[in-house]
N, CA and C of each residue as an Amber inpcrd file, in Angstrom:
protein
   705
  24.8510000  40.5140000  -0.8250000  25.2460000  39.6040000   0.2420000
  26.3750000  38.7010000  -0.2430000  27.3530000  38.4220000   0.6210000
  28.4430000  37.5250000   0.2400000  27.9640000  36.0840000   0.2730000
  28.5940000  35.2610000  -0.5470000  28.1810000  33.8650000  -0.6600000
  28.8700000  33.0130000   0.3890000  28.0860000  32.2130000   1.1080000
  28.6450000  31.2250000   2.0270000  28.8990000  29.9120000   1.3090000
  28.1780000  29.6970000   0.2260000  28.2650000  28.4470000  -0.5340000
  28.1440000  28.7390000  -2.0120000  29.0470000  28.1670000  -2.8000000
  28.9690000  28.3100000  -4.2560000  29.2980000  26.9810000  -4.9140000
  28.3930000  26.4990000  -5.7370000  28.6330000  25.3110000  -6.5590000
  28.7230000  25.7610000  -8.0040000  29.7350000  25.2670000  -8.7110000
  29.9310000  25.6280000 -10.1070000  30.0660000  24.3740000 -10.9540000
  29.0730000  24.1290000 -11.8040000  29.0830000  23.0260000 -12.7630000
  29.4320000  21.6870000 -12.1070000  28.7800000  21.3800000 -11.0090000
  29.0770000  20.1610000 -10.2560000  28.3770000  18.9690000 -10.9030000
  29.1520000  17.9110000 -11.0930000  28.6480000  16.7000000 -11.7240000
  29.0770000  15.4790000 -10.9060000  28.1630000  14.5420000 -10.7560000
  28.4930000  13.2970000 -10.0860000  27.5780000  12.2020000 -10.5920000
  28.1530000  11.0320000 -10.7740000  27.4130000   9.8500000 -11.1980000
  27.5470000   8.8000000 -10.1070000  26.4350000   8.2460000  -9.6690000
  26.4270000   7.1920000  -8.6590000  26.0100000   5.9040000  -9.3370000
  26.9320000   4.9320000  -9.3620000  26.6840000   3.7590000 -10.1780000
  26.6950000   4.1800000 -11.6350000  25.6490000   3.8310000 -12.3470000
  25.5490000   4.2230000 -13.7550000  24.6220000   5.4140000 -13.9640000
  24.1110000   5.9780000 -12.8590000  23.1010000   7.0300000 -12.9910000
  23.7030000   8.4040000 -12.7180000  23.6350000   9.3200000 -13.6800000
  24.0310000  10.7000000 -13.4040000  23.0540000  11.3110000 -12.4030000
  23.5850000  11.8980000 -11.3400000  22.7220000  12.4810000 -10.3060000
  22.7830000  14.0030000 -10.3440000  23.9680000  14.5610000 -10.3340000
  24.1380000  15.9960000 -10.5530000  24.7620000  16.1770000 -11.9270000
  24.1450000  17.0200000 -12.7320000  24.5020000  17.0700000 -14.1560000
  24.8810000  18.4780000 -14.6020000  25.6940000  19.1340000 -13.7840000
  26.0870000  20.5040000 -14.0980000  25.3760000  21.4920000 -13.1940000
  25.3650000  21.2100000 -11.9000000  24.6290000  22.0370000 -10.9470000
  25.4570000  23.2490000 -10.5290000  24.8810000  24.4130000 -10.7100000
  25.4980000  25.6570000 -10.2600000  24.4780000  26.4270000  -9.4250000
  24.8950000  26.8560000  -8.2430000  24.0220000  27.6520000  -7.3790000
  24.8630000  28.2930000  -6.2990000  24.2580000  29.2260000  -5.5750000
  24.9420000  29.8370000  -4.4480000  23.9430000  30.1300000  -3.3440000
  24.4550000  30.2540000  -2.1150000  23.6400000  30.5900000  -0.9560000
  24.3500000  31.6950000  -0.1970000  23.6220000  32.7460000   0.1450000
  24.2220000  33.9280000   0.7420000  24.2190000  33.8750000   2.2630000
  25.1640000  34.5680000   2.8320000  25.2280000  34.7530000   4.2790000
  23.9670000  35.4690000   4.7500000  23.3710000  34.9910000   5.8460000
  22.2040000  35.6560000   6.4150000  20.9480000  35.5300000   5.5990000
  20.8740000  34.5100000   4.7600000  19.6670000  34.2500000   3.9780000
  19.2790000  32.7810000   4.0730000  17.9860000  32.5330000   3.8260000
  17.4870000  31.1690000   3.6920000  17.3550000  30.8700000   2.2090000
  18.0730000  29.8780000   1.7480000  17.9920000  29.4350000   0.3600000
  17.2730000  28.0990000   0.3390000  16.0910000  28.0720000  -0.2730000
  15.3050000  26.8380000  -0.3620000  15.6180000  26.1430000  -1.6750000
  16.0040000  24.8780000  -1.5840000  16.2830000  24.0720000  -2.7690000
  15.1400000  23.0790000  -2.9200000  14.3720000  23.2260000  -3.9830000
  13.1970000  22.4030000  -4.2230000  13.4510000  21.4730000  -5.3950000
  12.7430000  20.3630000  -5.4040000  12.8420000  19.4350000  -6.5190000
  12.1680000  18.1340000  -6.1670000  11.7350000  17.3790000  -7.1510000
  11.1080000  16.0840000  -6.8710000  12.1200000  15.1010000  -6.3050000
  11.6310000  14.0120000  -5.7460000  12.5290000  12.9410000  -5.3050000
  13.3900000  12.4990000  -6.4770000  14.6790000  12.3610000  -6.2430000
  15.5780000  11.9390000  -7.3100000  16.1990000  13.0790000  -8.0850000
  15.8710000  14.3340000  -7.7220000  16.4110000  15.4710000  -8.4600000
  17.8460000  15.7940000  -8.0830000  18.3290000  15.2590000  -6.9330000
  19.7210000  15.4710000  -6.5520000  19.9240000  16.3280000  -5.3220000
  18.8670000  16.6450000  -4.5810000  18.9930000  17.5520000  -3.4360000
  19.8910000  16.9810000  -2.3400000  19.6180000  15.7530000  -1.9170000
  20.4110000  15.1630000  -0.8400000  21.8350000  14.8840000  -1.3030000
  22.0100000  14.4670000  -2.5440000  23.3650000  14.2580000  -3.0790000
  24.1350000  15.5660000  -3.0790000  23.4750000  16.6600000  -3.4200000
  24.1140000  17.9760000  -3.3770000  24.6420000  18.2710000  -1.9750000
  23.8120000  18.0320000  -0.9600000  24.2270000  18.2920000   0.4160000
  25.4060000  17.4090000   0.7980000  25.3640000  16.1480000   0.3960000
  26.4590000  15.2360000   0.7260000  27.7650000  15.6760000   0.0640000
  27.6780000  16.2250000  -1.1250000  28.8830000  16.7560000  -1.7730000
  29.3840000  18.0110000  -1.0530000  28.4820000  18.8450000  -0.6210000
  28.8740000  20.1000000   0.0370000  29.5120000  19.8620000   1.3930000
  29.1930000  18.7590000   2.0360000  29.7500000  18.4650000   3.3570000
  30.8910000  17.4520000   3.2970000  31.3470000  17.1300000   2.0990000
  32.4960000  16.2600000   1.9400000  32.2110000  14.7890000   2.0800000
  30.9300000  14.4120000   2.1650000  30.5860000  12.9970000   2.2770000
  30.6860000  12.2920000   0.9270000  30.5680000  13.0440000  -0.1460000
  30.7820000  12.5340000  -1.4970000  31.7030000  13.4900000  -2.2270000
  32.4900000  12.9730000  -3.1500000  33.3580000  13.8140000  -3.9820000
  32.7940000  13.8770000  -5.3850000  32.4880000  15.0550000  -5.8880000
  31.9560000  15.1430000  -7.2450000  32.9810000  14.7310000  -8.2880000
  32.4760000  14.3010000  -9.4320000  33.3510000  13.9010000 -10.5300000
  33.9350000  15.1110000 -11.2480000  33.2250000  16.2210000 -11.2020000
  33.6770000  17.4320000 -11.8790000  33.0150000  18.6340000 -11.2160000
  33.5870000  19.8230000 -11.4630000  33.0420000  21.0450000 -10.9000000
  33.7050000  21.4090000  -9.5810000  33.3300000  22.5510000  -9.0360000
  33.9170000  23.0340000  -7.7910000  32.8250000  23.3990000  -6.7960000
  33.1640000  23.2280000  -5.5180000  32.2600000  23.6090000  -4.4280000
  33.0660000  24.4200000  -3.4270000  32.6400000  25.6530000  -3.1870000
  33.2820000  26.5310000  -2.2200000  32.3770000  26.6620000  -1.0030000
  32.8960000  26.2700000   0.1630000  32.1460000  26.3220000   1.4120000
  32.8680000  27.2630000   2.3670000  32.3040000  28.4340000   2.5870000
  32.8950000  29.4110000   3.5000000  34.3530000  29.6930000   3.1460000
  34.6070000  29.7910000   1.8470000  35.9430000  30.1340000   1.3700000
  36.9150000  28.9800000   1.2640000  36.4390000  27.7580000   1.4970000
  37.2940000  26.5770000   1.4090000  36.6330000  25.5110000   0.5430000
  37.4260000  24.5450000   0.1220000  36.8670000  23.4260000  -0.6240000
  35.9810000  22.5930000   0.2900000  34.9320000  22.0360000  -0.2750000
  34.0060000  21.2130000   0.5050000  34.7430000  20.0900000   1.2170000
  34.4560000  19.9150000   2.5080000  35.0700000  18.8520000   3.2870000
  36.4600000  19.1420000   3.8020000  37.0160000  20.3050000   3.4450000
  38.3780000  20.6330000   3.8630000  38.4210000  20.9720000   5.3480000
  39.5790000  20.7420000   6.0040000  39.7250000  21.1710000   7.3950000
  39.4640000  22.6750000   7.5110000  38.7450000  23.0500000   8.5440000
  38.4080000  24.4550000   8.7140000  37.1010000  24.8450000   8.0690000
  36.5110000  23.9440000   7.2910000  35.2060000  24.2190000   6.6890000
  34.1060000  23.5080000   7.4610000  34.2520000  22.1980000   7.6200000
  33.1680000  21.4250000   8.2280000  32.9070000  21.7880000   9.6880000
  33.9050000  22.2900000  10.4100000  33.6480000  22.6560000  11.8000000
  32.8390000  23.9430000  11.9030000  32.6010000  24.5900000  10.7830000
  31.7550000  25.7920000  10.7430000  30.4260000  25.5230000  10.0390000
  30.1850000  24.2500000   9.7520000  28.9910000  23.8490000   9.0020000
  28.1390000  22.9140000   9.8440000  26.8330000  23.1270000   9.8220000
  25.8970000  22.2200000  10.4780000  25.1300000  21.4250000   9.4480000
  24.8360000  20.1810000   9.7590000  24.1140000  19.3070000   8.8350000
  22.9980000  18.5920000   9.5680000  21.7880000  18.7680000   9.0650000
  20.6420000  18.0060000   9.5540000  20.2260000  17.0450000   8.4620000
  20.5890000  15.7570000   8.5850000  20.1840000  14.7750000   7.5680000
  18.7420000  14.3520000   7.7800000  18.1830000  13.6570000   6.7920000
  16.8200000  13.1390000   6.9430000  16.7820000  12.0170000   7.9730000
  17.8520000  11.2620000   8.1040000  17.9220000  10.1780000   9.0840000
  19.3800000   9.9060000   9.3840000  19.6390000   9.3790000  10.5690000
  21.0050000   9.0290000  10.9250000  21.0190000   7.7650000  11.7610000
  21.2570000   6.6480000  11.1260000  21.2760000   5.3560000  11.8000000
  22.3940000   5.2450000  12.8140000  23.4390000   6.0580000  12.6660000
  24.5730000   5.9720000  13.5860000  24.1930000   6.3390000  15.0130000
  23.0690000   7.0360000  15.1740000  22.6670000   7.4750000  16.5030000
  21.6670000   6.5250000  17.1550000  21.4070000   5.3840000  16.5710000
  20.2530000   4.5670000  16.9530000  20.1780000   4.2270000  18.4300000
  21.3080000   3.9470000  19.0740000  21.2670000   3.5250000  20.4690000
  21.4990000   4.6390000  21.4690000  21.6950000   5.8650000  20.9960000
  22.0480000   6.9840000  21.8670000  20.7880000   7.7170000  22.3250000
  20.7800000   8.1710000  23.5620000  19.6840000   8.9800000  24.0810000
  19.9220000  10.4440000  23.7050000  18.8640000  11.1910000  23.3450000
  19.0350000  12.5620000  22.8520000  19.8570000  13.4630000  23.7660000
  19.5930000  13.4380000  25.0700000  20.3280000  14.3330000  25.9660000
  21.8040000  13.9700000  25.9950000  22.0990000  12.6900000  26.0280000
  23.4830000  12.2130000  25.9940000  24.1630000  12.6530000  24.6980000
  23.4550000  12.5120000  23.5950000  24.0030000  12.8850000  22.2980000
  24.3260000  14.3670000  22.2320000  23.3670000  15.2000000  22.6550000
  23.5610000  16.6420000  22.5420000  24.6880000  17.1240000  23.4570000
  24.8250000  16.5210000  24.6290000  25.9420000  16.8840000  25.5000000
  27.2740000  16.4980000  24.8670000  27.3050000  15.3460000  24.2140000
  28.5240000  14.9160000  23.5250000  28.8670000  15.8820000  22.3890000
  27.8670000  16.2290000  21.5780000  28.1190000  17.1300000  20.4610000
  28.5500000  18.5080000  20.9410000  27.9220000  18.9840000  22.0130000
  28.2780000  20.3010000  22.5440000  29.7390000  20.3430000  22.9730000
  30.2400000  19.2240000  23.4970000  31.6210000  19.1730000  23.9750000
  32.6430000  19.2700000  22.8490000  32.1890000  19.1160000  21.6010000
  33.0980000  19.1820000  20.4610000  33.3870000  20.6190000  20.0360000
  32.6460000  21.5900000  20.5880000  32.7530000  22.9770000  20.1400000
  33.2070000  23.8770000  21.2780000  33.8700000  24.9580000  20.9030000
  34.3720000  25.8970000  21.9040000  33.2510000  26.7140000  22.5300000
  32.2350000  27.0420000  21.7370000  31.1530000  27.8840000  22.2410000
  29.8030000  27.3740000  21.7380000  29.3840000  26.2020000  22.2100000
  28.1150000  25.6270000  21.7350000  26.9060000  26.3450000  22.3010000
  25.7610000  26.1190000  21.6890000  24.5100000  26.5670000  22.2820000
  24.2760000  25.7760000  23.5740000  23.6890000  26.3980000  24.5940000
  23.4080000  25.6720000  25.8340000  22.4560000  24.5080000  25.5800000
  22.8380000  23.3110000  25.9940000  22.0320000  22.1220000  25.7300000
  20.6490000  22.2530000  26.3350000  20.5650000  22.7070000  27.5700000
  19.2650000  22.8030000  28.2450000  18.3210000  23.7300000  27.4980000
  18.8310000  24.8560000  27.0130000  17.9780000  25.8000000  26.2870000
  17.4920000  25.2060000  24.9680000  18.3710000  24.4810000  24.3030000
  18.0150000  23.8730000  23.0260000  16.9660000  22.7800000  23.2300000
  17.1400000  21.9830000  24.2750000  16.1670000  20.9310000  24.5890000
  14.8020000  21.5310000  24.8760000  14.7830000  22.6220000  25.6300000
  13.5050000  23.2660000  25.9480000  12.8830000  23.9140000  24.7150000
  13.6870000  24.5900000  23.9210000  13.1830000  25.2840000  22.7380000
  12.4900000  24.3320000  21.7770000  13.0640000  23.1470000  21.5900000
  12.5350000  22.1980000  20.6100000  11.6190000  21.1450000  21.2330000
  11.3680000  21.2530000  22.5220000  10.4590000  20.3110000  23.1650000
  10.9950000  18.9010000  23.2520000  12.3030000  18.7690000  23.3820000
  12.9380000  17.4550000  23.4070000  12.8810000  16.8200000  24.7970000
  12.6090000  17.6150000  25.8180000  12.7040000  17.1480000  27.1870000
  11.8950000  15.9040000  27.4960000  10.7160000  15.7690000  26.9050000
   9.8450000  14.6300000  27.2380000  10.3880000  13.3050000  26.7220000
  11.3250000  13.3440000  25.7700000  11.8920000  12.0870000  25.2610000
  13.4230000  12.1210000  25.2840000  13.9890000  12.9670000  26.1360000
  15.4370000  13.1580000  26.1690000  16.1920000  11.9160000  26.6090000
  15.5260000  11.0100000  27.3420000  16.1900000   9.8030000  27.8330000
  15.7570000   8.5490000  27.0720000  15.0420000   8.7140000  25.9710000
  14.5910000   7.5890000  25.1610000  15.6030000   7.3070000  24.0490000
  16.0280000   6.0610000  23.8680000  16.9690000   5.7750000  22.7710000
  16.4570000   6.2980000  21.4320000  17.3600000   6.8430000  20.6560000
  17.0020000   7.4730000  19.3830000  16.1730000   6.5450000  18.5040000
  16.5270000   5.2790000  18.4490000  15.8320000   4.3530000  17.5530000
  14.3670000   4.1560000  17.9390000  14.0070000   4.4660000  19.1830000
  12.6370000   4.2850000  19.6470000  11.7920000   5.5530000  19.5050000
  12.3900000   6.6020000  19.0280000  11.6560000   7.8540000  18.8450000
  10.8040000   7.7960000  17.5850000   9.7390000   8.5880000  17.5750000
   8.9570000   8.7360000  16.3500000   9.7860000   9.4800000  15.3160000
   9.3350000   9.4450000  14.0680000  10.0490000  10.1600000  13.0150000
  10.1610000  11.6440000  13.3070000   9.0880000  12.2420000  13.8090000
   9.1190000  13.6650000  14.1260000  10.0700000  13.9830000  15.2640000
  10.1070000  13.1240000  16.2820000  11.0350000  13.3220000  17.3940000
  12.4780000  13.2070000  16.9280000  12.7460000  12.2470000  16.0670000
  14.0980000  12.1290000  15.5150000  14.4830000  13.3820000  14.7410000
  13.5350000  13.9480000  14.0140000  13.8090000  15.1690000  13.2680000
  14.2660000  16.2890000  14.1920000  13.6040000  16.4220000  15.3370000
  13.9610000  17.4860000  16.2730000  15.3620000  17.2720000  16.8420000
  15.7060000  16.0230000  17.1330000  17.0540000  15.7290000  17.6240000
  18.0830000  16.0200000  16.5300000  17.7640000  15.6340000  15.3030000
  18.6650000  15.9180000  14.1760000  18.8950000  17.4190000  14.0230000
  17.8160000  18.1910000  14.1700000  17.9260000  19.6450000  14.0430000
  18.7910000  20.2250000  15.1620000  18.5580000  19.7690000  16.3670000
  19.3590000  20.2510000  17.4910000  20.8400000  19.9450000  17.2670000
  21.1350000  18.7450000  16.7810000  22.5160000  18.3770000  16.5160000
  23.1650000  19.2320000  15.4420000  22.3500000  19.6870000  14.4830000
  22.8800000  20.4950000  13.3750000  23.2680000  21.9000000  13.8070000
  22.6010000  22.4410000  14.8060000  22.8250000  23.8540000  15.1390000
  23.5670000  24.0530000  16.4530000  23.8220000  22.9880000  17.2000000
  24.3860000  23.1570000  18.5410000  25.7660000  23.7980000  18.5220000
  26.5050000  23.6560000  17.4370000  27.8460000  24.2290000  17.3420000
  27.8860000  25.6450000  16.8160000  26.7310000  26.3150000  16.7330000
  26.6280000  27.6790000  16.1910000  27.2540000  27.7710000  14.7960000
  26.7640000  27.0090000  13.8260000  27.3730000  27.0060000  12.4890000
  27.1630000  28.3310000  11.7610000  28.0560000  28.6050000  10.8300000
  27.9040000  29.7610000   9.9480000  27.0690000  29.4050000   8.7220000
  27.0630000  28.1310000   8.3820000  26.2790000  27.5950000   7.2660000
  25.6380000  26.3100000   7.7460000  24.3350000  26.1570000   7.5340000
  23.6580000  24.9430000   7.9830000  22.7920000  24.3970000   6.8600000
  22.8760000  23.0810000   6.6700000  22.0560000  22.3770000   5.6950000
  20.9380000  21.6600000   6.4380000  19.7130000  21.9490000   6.0820000
  18.5410000  21.3340000   6.7010000  17.7980000  20.5480000   5.6250000
  17.8870000  19.2300000   5.7150000  17.2940000  18.3510000   4.6970000
  15.9140000  17.8980000   5.1810000  14.8730000  18.4890000   4.6240000
  13.4810000  18.1970000   5.0040000  13.2830000  18.3450000   6.5230000
  13.5430000  19.5290000   7.0860000  13.5670000  19.6610000   8.5470000
  12.2140000  19.5030000   9.2330000  11.1170000  19.7040000   8.5250000
   9.8110000  19.6150000   9.1960000   9.0110000  18.3860000   8.7820000
   9.6340000  17.4620000   8.0670000   8.9340000  16.2310000   7.6800000
   8.5070000  15.4700000   8.9320000   7.2300000  15.1270000   9.0080000
   6.7210000  14.3460000  10.1230000   6.3600000  15.1470000  11.3580000
   6.4810000  16.4770000  11.3070000   6.1760000  17.2970000  12.4710000
   4.7260000  17.7770000  12.4270000   4.1260000  17.9010000  13.6130000
   2.7680000  18.4400000  13.6550000   2.8240000  19.9560000  13.4570000
   1.6770000  20.5920000  13.1450000   1.6890000  22.0250000  12.8190000
   2.2900000  22.9090000  13.9050000   2.0810000  22.5830000  15.1840000
   2.6310000  23.4120000  16.2550000   4.1570000  23.3680000  16.2390000
   4.7120000  22.1720000  16.1790000   6.1720000  22.0280000  16.1900000
   6.7650000  22.5840000  14.9030000   6.0530000  22.4080000  13.8190000
   6.5190000  22.9440000  12.5330000   6.7250000  24.4560000  12.6270000
   5.7870000  25.1520000  13.2550000   5.9260000  26.6080000  13.3990000
   7.0980000  26.9640000  14.3110000   7.3580000  26.1430000  15.3260000
   8.5140000  26.3740000  16.1890000   9.8080000  26.2640000  15.3800000
   9.8720000  25.2590000  14.5130000  11.0610000  25.0820000  13.6710000
  11.1980000  26.2460000  12.6920000  10.0880000  26.7000000  12.1420000
  10.1420000  27.8620000  11.2460000  10.7440000  29.0700000  11.9500000
  10.3220000  29.3030000  13.1940000  10.8450000  30.4600000  13.9180000
  12.3300000  30.2890000  14.2030000  12.7400000  29.0740000  14.5030000
  14.1580000  28.8150000  14.7260000  14.9630000  29.1230000  13.4710000
  14.4430000  28.7380000  12.3090000  15.1320000  29.0280000  11.0510000
  15.2320000  30.5340000  10.8310000  14.1640000  31.2540000  11.1440000
  14.2050000  32.7170000  11.0330000  15.2480000  33.3100000  11.9800000
  15.3450000  32.7330000  13.1890000  16.3340000  33.2230000  14.1560000
  17.7550000  32.9710000  13.6650000  17.9800000  31.8240000  13.0240000
  19.2940000  31.5400000  12.4570000  19.6460000  32.5740000  11.3950000
  18.6950000  32.8620000  10.5240000  18.9420000  33.8680000   9.4820000
  19.2540000  35.2270000  10.1050000  18.4890000  35.6190000  11.1310000
  18.7080000  36.9050000  11.7800000  20.0810000  36.9880000  12.4320000
  20.6170000  35.8340000  12.8300000  21.9440000  35.7930000  13.4430000
  23.0650000  35.7710000  12.4000000  22.7020000  35.8240000  11.1180000
  23.7000000  35.8660000  10.0540000  24.1040000  34.5240000   9.5050000
  23.3770000  33.4640000   9.8990000  23.6890000  32.1240000   9.4020000
  23.1400000  31.9650000   7.9820000  23.8920000  31.3120000   7.1330000
  23.3960000  30.9240000   5.8070000  22.6710000  29.5870000   5.9580000
  21.3970000  29.5550000   5.6290000  20.5830000  28.3510000   5.7740000
  20.2300000  27.8110000   4.3930000  20.5970000  26.5570000   4.1400000
  20.2020000  25.8750000   2.9040000  19.1710000  24.8270000   3.2970000
  17.9660000  25.0100000   2.7880000  16.8140000  24.2260000   3.2070000
  16.2640000  23.4390000   2.0300000  16.1500000  22.1190000   2.1700000
  15.4260000  21.3490000   1.1590000  14.0610000  20.9950000   1.7210000
  13.0540000  21.0850000   0.8940000  11.6970000  20.8100000   1.3600000
  10.8000000  20.4780000   0.1760000   9.7640000  19.6840000   0.4510000
   8.7130000  19.4530000  -0.5380000   7.4980000  20.3280000  -0.2510000
   7.5460000  21.0850000   0.8410000   6.4050000  21.9060000   1.2450000
   6.5240000  23.2880000   0.6050000   5.6610000  23.5560000  -0.3520000
   5.7240000  24.8330000  -1.0520000   5.4450000  25.9990000  -0.1120000
   4.5140000  25.8160000   0.8290000   4.2080000  26.9080000   1.7590000
   5.4030000  27.2170000   2.6450000   6.1540000  26.2090000   2.9980000
   7.3530000  26.4050000   3.8090000   8.3680000  27.2600000   3.0540000
   8.6050000  26.9260000   1.8100000   9.5340000  27.7110000   0.9960000
   9.0430000  29.1390000   0.8210000   7.7570000  29.3060000   0.5780000
   7.2010000  30.6390000   0.3640000   7.3390000  31.5170000   1.6040000
   7.1810000  30.9290000   2.7890000   7.2060000  31.7130000   4.0220000
   8.6240000  31.9660000   4.5260000   9.5610000  31.0860000   4.2320000
  10.8870000  31.1800000   4.8340000  11.9750000  31.6730000   3.8980000
  11.8690000  31.3810000   2.6210000  13.0310000  31.5360000   1.7310000
  13.2320000  32.9620000   1.2500000  14.4900000  33.4010000   1.2830000
  14.8800000  34.6350000   0.6020000  15.0890000  34.3620000  -0.8780000
  15.5660000  33.1440000  -1.1730000  15.7990000  32.7420000  -2.5600000
  15.4270000  31.2770000  -2.7110000  14.8280000  30.9550000  -3.8620000
  14.4080000  29.5870000  -4.1610000  15.1600000  29.1050000  -5.3980000
  15.6690000  27.8820000  -5.3120000  16.3180000  27.2470000  -6.4580000
  15.5890000  25.9470000  -6.7270000  15.1530000  25.7710000  -7.9380000
  14.3760000  24.6000000  -8.3350000  15.2620000  23.6560000  -9.1360000
  15.3730000  22.4070000  -8.6600000  16.2050000  21.4120000  -9.3320000
  15.3460000  20.4100000 -10.0890000  15.8780000  19.9600000 -11.2150000
  15.3180000  18.8170000 -11.9340000  16.4580000  18.1280000 -12.6570000
  16.5060000  16.8100000 -12.5580000  17.5410000  16.0160000 -13.2170000
  18.9450000  16.5190000 -12.8930000  19.1610000  16.9340000 -11.6420000
  20.4950000  17.2670000 -11.1920000  21.0280000  18.6110000 -11.5820000
  20.1620000  19.5050000 -12.0160000  20.6240000  20.8580000 -12.3430000
  19.5220000  21.8570000 -12.0160000  19.9210000  23.1160000 -11.8700000
  18.9680000  24.1680000 -11.5470000  18.1910000  24.5650000 -12.7990000
  16.8570000  24.5800000 -12.6700000  16.0220000  24.9710000 -13.8060000
  15.3080000  26.2940000 -13.5590000  15.3770000  26.8080000 -12.3420000
  14.8140000  28.1200000 -12.0270000  15.4430000  28.6110000 -10.7420000
  15.5720000  29.9380000 -10.6240000  16.1800000  30.5260000  -9.4440000
  15.6870000  31.9550000  -9.2920000  15.4110000  32.3550000  -8.0590000
  14.9890000  33.7230000  -7.8180000  14.2990000  33.8570000  -6.4860000
  13.8380000  35.0500000  -6.1760000  13.0390000  35.2390000  -4.9800000
  11.6640000  34.6270000  -5.2060000  10.9270000  34.4260000  -4.1240000
   9.5710000  33.8940000  -4.2660000   8.7350000  34.8260000  -5.1340000
   8.8720000  36.1220000  -4.9120000   8.1200000  37.0860000  -5.7070000
   8.4330000  37.0000000  -7.1870000   9.7230000  36.8500000  -7.5160000
  10.1250000  36.7490000  -8.9220000   9.5840000  35.4830000  -9.5650000
   9.6180000  34.3730000  -8.8190000   9.2240000  33.0850000  -9.3870000
   7.7130000  32.8970000  -9.4510000   6.9780000  33.6720000  -8.6720000
   5.5250000  33.4870000  -8.6260000   4.7740000  34.6600000  -9.2450000
   5.4560000  35.4560000 -10.0300000   4.8060000  36.6240000 -10.6420000
   3.6320000  36.2280000 -11.5170000   3.6850000  35.0520000 -12.1480000
   2.6140000  34.6130000 -13.0460000   1.8550000  33.4100000 -12.4980000
   1.9590000  33.1480000 -11.1990000   1.2510000  31.9940000 -10.6400000
   1.7010000  31.7600000  -9.2080000   1.8660000  30.5010000  -8.8450000
   2.3780000  30.1930000  -7.5120000   3.5200000  29.1910000  -7.6330000
   4.1590000  28.9470000  -6.5100000   5.3600000  28.1070000  -6.5210000
   5.0480000  26.6720000  -6.9190000   3.9020000  26.1660000  -6.4910000
   3.5470000  24.7940000  -6.8460000   3.3110000  24.6550000  -8.3520000
   2.6640000  25.6320000  -8.9600000   2.4470000  25.5940000 -10.4090000
   3.7780000  25.5980000 -11.1540000   4.7130000  26.4240000 -10.6890000
   6.0300000  26.4750000 -11.3230000   6.7440000  25.1400000 -11.1620000
   6.6820000  24.5820000  -9.9530000   7.2950000  23.2790000  -9.6780000
   6.7780000  22.2280000 -10.6420000   5.4590000  22.1630000 -10.8010000
   4.8550000  21.1440000 -11.6700000   5.2060000  21.3610000 -13.1370000
   5.3710000  22.6100000 -13.5210000   5.6390000  22.8900000 -14.9420000
   7.0910000  22.6540000 -15.3350000   8.0190000  22.7310000 -14.3530000
   9.4390000  22.6530000 -14.6860000  10.1200000  21.3630000 -14.2560000
   9.4000000  20.5170000 -13.5150000  10.0270000  19.2870000 -13.0360000
   9.2370000  18.0700000 -13.5170000   9.8990000  16.9350000 -13.4220000
   9.2800000  15.6710000 -13.8430000   9.2880000  14.6860000 -12.6840000
   8.3210000  13.7640000 -12.6110000   8.3240000  12.7790000 -11.5330000
   9.6410000  12.0040000 -11.4830000  10.2020000  11.8830000 -10.2740000
  11.4780000  11.1940000 -10.1450000  12.6660000  12.0520000 -10.5120000
  12.4170000  13.3080000 -10.9040000  13.5120000  14.2130000 -11.2210000
  14.2640000  13.8870000 -12.4930000  13.7190000  13.0040000 -13.3400000
  14.4250000  12.5910000 -14.5490000  14.3960000  13.6900000 -15.6010000
  15.3660000  13.6170000 -16.5080000  15.4130000  14.5980000 -17.5860000
  14.2810000  14.3630000 -18.5570000
């Protein structure tokens, strides 16, 4: 499979703390790549570097054949952050219609609202939504432009089991459509069920990589996680 995303020896220090310390990884077209790691391991910083929100101090990031954040790259990339304060006063339906207007061929807003069950709170200001409801709006915003590469940062955090399964199926549908999905999660079962490839981070670098089958040949994913990572992601 061709790579939609490639990071090579990426390093960044925020303040006095090294966050990414030589991170190299790739994500293939039409696959789900799960990036696992404890809090502080560098997962969200990695995503921010890949979408041009942060500039690494060293290393290279190739996004769909272009440098991260370059014109022509970000308009083909979807991003679902863990939270977005910029949307606090906007109503979900208003937001999704605005985002759809930015793309030549967006997903139909009505279908997306129905698929994710957003209709019951579509007119409620974002700041008044529950954490799980905000997650669904964030997810809808990430995929409405039909991205070729999408970053999903903890996409099912705060969701009940029914909605969680709906999101899982949506992720599978994205993969089937040829989208490269980069998923960060703390849920080992989520990674096991969805990921074509798993990359385990600790202290800002990859400490294990492979298919679920390869990584769990001598145990399970949680055991591997506990054996290779440290609390807080520190070295």
